[in-house]
C-alpha angles and dihedrals in degrees: 000000000000092000090056090051090048090053092050091045091052091053091049090048091054091050092047091048092052091048090050092051092050094047093050091049092048094058118098123236119257090239092053109097097191136034097269092149114079097019107305112273097012093096091046092051091048100046099020128237090314094068097133092053092050093049094045091050091049090048091053092048095048091047091053090047090049093053094043093051091045091052092047090051089050090052090049092053091047090051091051092047095051097041098041110129096176124097097242095120098024124103116250119258111249117199122216116254113264097205096097116160114264132198118254116263115271097027117118120248113257118255122243095269099037125100119243112244115251118254116223120214116206113237123208113241112262119242119243099280099163114148115249118254107270094210093052092047092051093049091048092050092047093052092054095056115092 
């Protein structure tokens, strides 16, 4: 339920942000005497002689809406983070290996003060992995070059 509201809130936040950008760009500069932005008198004929007041009020309202929606989205994400029961952010459970060494059958269990006999693990014989002779390799490479 919260994730649906967060999706809707994100969409609303994008729309409010675009409206805020457009309103800020539509305002005229303080140094601009006329309405050069937006085609001269077009803004004045649309909003009347009080154009700057209308745009500044709309800018204030969209800014407040932007911050309120942003804060509500933040609270929604905090709610999801604190009430999350899934294992999305949790570390995986790693079980201990069960292949512990055991004593051979028929041998008595060691007493409390006795040492446990060591278990030997057979190791496969290693292949011949000796490094090649660096001098021979260099001579062979030098003889191949023209």
